[in-house]
C-alpha positions in Angstrom: -211.9 -36.4 -40.2 -213.3 -38.8 -42.8 -213.8 -35.5 -45.4 -209.5 -35.2 -45.1 -209.2 -38.6 -45.5 -210.9 -38.6 -49.3 -209.5 -35.2 -50.5 -206.0 -36.3 -49.4 -207.1 -39.7 -51.1 -208.3 -37.9 -54.6 -204.8 -35.7 -54.2 -202.5 -38.6 -54.0 -204.7 -39.9 -56.8 -204.3 -36.7 -59.1 -201.0 -36.5 -58.1 -199.9 -40.4 -59.1 -201.7 -40.1 -62.1 -199.9 -36.9 -63.1 -196.4 -38.4 -62.5 -197.6 -41.4 -64.3 -198.7 -39.6 -67.2 -195.3 -38.0 -67.5 -193.8 -41.1 -67.5 -195.9 -42.6 -70.0 -195.0 -39.8 -72.1 -191.3 -39.9 -71.0 -191.4 -43.7 -72.5 -193.3 -43.0 -75.7 -191.3 -40.2 -76.5 -188.1 -42.6 -76.1 -189.3 -44.9 -78.1 -190.5 -42.6 -81.1 -186.7 -41.2 -80.9 -185.2 -44.1 -81.3 -187.5 -46.1 -84.0 -187.2 -42.5 -85.9 -183.2 -43.1 -85.5 -183.4 -46.3 -86.9 -185.2 -45.4 -89.8 -183.4 -42.3 -90.6 -180.5 -45.1 -90.7 -182.4 -46.7 -93.4 -182.7 -43.8 -95.2 -178.9 -43.0 -95.2 -178.1 -46.8 -96.3 -180.7 -46.4 -99.1 -179.5 -43.3 -100.6 -176.0 -44.3 -100.3 -176.7 -47.6 -101.6 -178.1 -46.0 -105.2 -175.3 -43.2 -105.2 -172.5 -45.9 -105.8 -174.3 -48.0 -108.2 -175.4 -44.6 -110.0 -171.7 -42.7 -109.7 -170.6 -46.4 -110.5 -172.8 -46.6 -113.7 -172.6 -43.1 -115.0 -168.7 -42.7 -115.1 -168.6 -46.1 -117.7 -171.1 -44.1 -119.7 -169.4 -44.8 -123.6 -166.5 -47.0 -122.1 -165.8 -50.7 -124.0 -163.2 -53.1 -123.3 -163.0 -53.3 -127.1 -162.5 -49.7 -128.0 -163.7 -50.3 -131.9 -167.0 -50.9 -131.2 -167.5 -47.3 -130.1 -165.1 -45.4 -131.6 -167.3 -42.4 -131.7 -168.0 -41.7 -127.5 -170.2 -38.5 -128.7 -172.7 -41.8 -129.6 -172.9 -43.4 -126.3 -175.6 -41.5 -124.9 -179.0 -42.8 -127.0 -181.6 -40.6 -125.0 -181.4 -38.1 -122.1 -184.4 -36.1 -120.6 -184.9 -35.2 -116.7 -186.4 -38.4 -115.5 -184.7 -40.9 -117.9 -181.4 -41.6 -119.6 -180.2 -44.9 -122.1 -177.3 -44.9 -122.6 -174.2 -47.3 -124.0 -171.1 -49.2 -122.2 -169.4 -52.0 -121.2 -171.1 -53.8 -118.4 -169.0 -55.4 -116.1 -169.0 -59.3 -115.7 -167.3 -59.7 -112.6 -166.1 -57.7 -109.2 -163.9 -54.9 -109.0 -160.6 -55.8 -109.4 -161.1 -58.7 -111.6 -160.5 -58.3 -115.4 -164.5 -59.2 -115.6 -164.5 -56.0 -114.3 -163.5 -54.4 -117.3 -166.5 -55.9 -119.6 -165.9 -58.6 -122.1 -165.8 -56.3 -124.8 -169.4 -56.6 -126.3 -171.7 -53.3 -126.0 -174.6 -53.1 -123.2 -177.0 -50.5 -122.7 -178.4 -49.7 -119.6 -181.5 -47.0 -119.2 -182.5 -45.6 -116.0 -185.6 -43.8 -114.9 -188.3 -43.8 -112.4 -192.1 -44.5 -112.4 -195.1 -42.3 -111.3 -195.7 -42.0 -107.3 -198.8 -44.5 -107.9 -196.4 -47.4 -108.8 -195.9 -47.3 -105.3 -199.4 -47.0 -103.8 -198.6 -49.3 -101.5 -196.7 -47.8 -99.5 -197.5 -45.3 -96.7 -195.8 -42.2 -98.3 -197.5 -41.5 -101.1 -194.4 -39.8 -103.0 -192.3 -42.7 -103.4 -191.6 -44.3 -106.7 -189.8 -47.2 -108.2 -186.4 -46.8 -109.4 -185.7 -48.7 -112.6 -182.3 -49.8 -114.0 -182.7 -51.9 -117.4 -179.7 -53.9 -118.9 -180.0 -54.6 -122.7 -183.4 -55.5 -123.6 -184.1 -57.4 -120.3 -187.5 -56.6 -118.4 -187.3 -53.6 -116.5 -188.2 -53.9 -112.2 -188.7 -51.6 -110.4 -187.0 -50.9 -106.6 -187.8 -49.2 -104.0 -185.7 -47.8 -101.7 -187.6 -44.7 -101.2 -186.8 -42.8 -104.2 -189.3 -39.6 -104.4 -186.9 -37.1 -106.5 -184.8 -38.3 -109.1 -183.6 -35.8 -111.9 -180.7 -36.0 -114.4 -179.3 -31.9 -115.5 -177.4 -31.8 -118.4 -174.7 -29.4 -119.9 -172.4 -29.1 -122.9 -168.6 -28.5 -123.4 -169.0 -25.0 -122.4 -171.1 -26.3 -119.6 -174.0 -24.3 -120.5 -177.6 -26.2 -119.4 -179.0 -27.9 -122.3 -182.7 -28.5 -122.2 -184.6 -31.2 -121.5 -185.6 -33.6 -123.6 -182.2 -33.3 -125.0 -182.3 -32.9 -128.7 -179.1 -34.4 -129.7 -177.9 -36.3 -127.1 -174.2 -36.2 -128.9 -174.0 -32.4 -127.1 -174.4 -33.9 -123.3 -170.6 -33.9 -121.8 -171.8 -33.1 -118.0 -174.7 -34.4 -116.1 -175.5 -33.4 -112.8 -178.0 -35.8 -111.2 -180.5 -35.0 -108.2 -181.5 -37.4 -105.8 -183.7 -37.5 -102.6 -184.9 -40.8 -100.4 -187.8 -40.5 -98.4 -188.6 -43.0 -95.4 -191.7 -45.7 -96.6 -194.2 -44.3 -93.5 -193.9 -41.4 -91.3 -192.4 -42.8 -87.8 -194.1 -42.2 -84.4 -196.5 -38.7 -83.6 -197.8 -39.7 -80.3 -195.5 -37.0 -78.7 -193.3 -35.9 -81.1 -196.5 -34.2 -83.7 -195.0 -31.0 -84.8 -192.0 -33.3 -86.0 -193.9 -36.4 -87.8 -197.1 -34.8 -88.5 -196.4 -34.0 -92.1 -192.7 -35.1 -92.9 -191.5 -37.6 -94.0 -187.7 -38.3 -92.7 -185.6 -38.2 -96.0 -181.9 -37.6 -97.4 -181.1 -35.6 -99.8 -177.9 -35.8 -102.8 -176.7 -34.4 -105.6 -173.7 -35.0 -107.5 -172.7 -31.4 -109.4 -171.6 -32.4 -113.0 -170.7 -35.5 -113.1 -168.1 -36.6 -115.3 -168.0 -40.1 -117.6 -164.5 -39.9 -119.0 -165.2 -41.1 -122.7 -167.7 -38.3 -123.2 -165.2 -35.9 -122.6 -162.9 -38.4 -125.7 -164.4 -36.2 -128.6 
């Protein structure tokens, strides 16, 4: 009778332990899924912020409120390669819908480029980089929004691809922008190891052949 009681206790303990482990696993898995959802939202928000800025800026290439200061829009792009572009524009001095959005009539330069992965070594993700946006001759200040890919491709008036770096920026009439943003760190991995062991959550965006109207004003 005593031995049977001990066996019952052992069996009950094993069953209880199994149920407890299952409950803990479900709780951890649920927490990882919530965390993954939140970090995916952050990645999406970062991508939207970057793409909105790029689309707005690039469509102003070659624009100036005082058209006489850039009478030849083909000279608007000063340098172009696969990860860097420098161009002339008239930066807005006010919000959208105000007269300041039209600029002040003076030419400005804007430079976009990404730095090496070594500059973002403080983050767990080995692939993220600083994205730089430099106005005129100001000191470059990189913003780390999880950018892992920033690639520019250029096309001429016949929509043929131009090799990079572009020898003659005057031939550029269309551009293709490719961006990938990843989470700065892995999410979870305690339960959903297949999803989180090697991959970082990412969001991908490509604008196919964006056109700055002033570049076509030849």
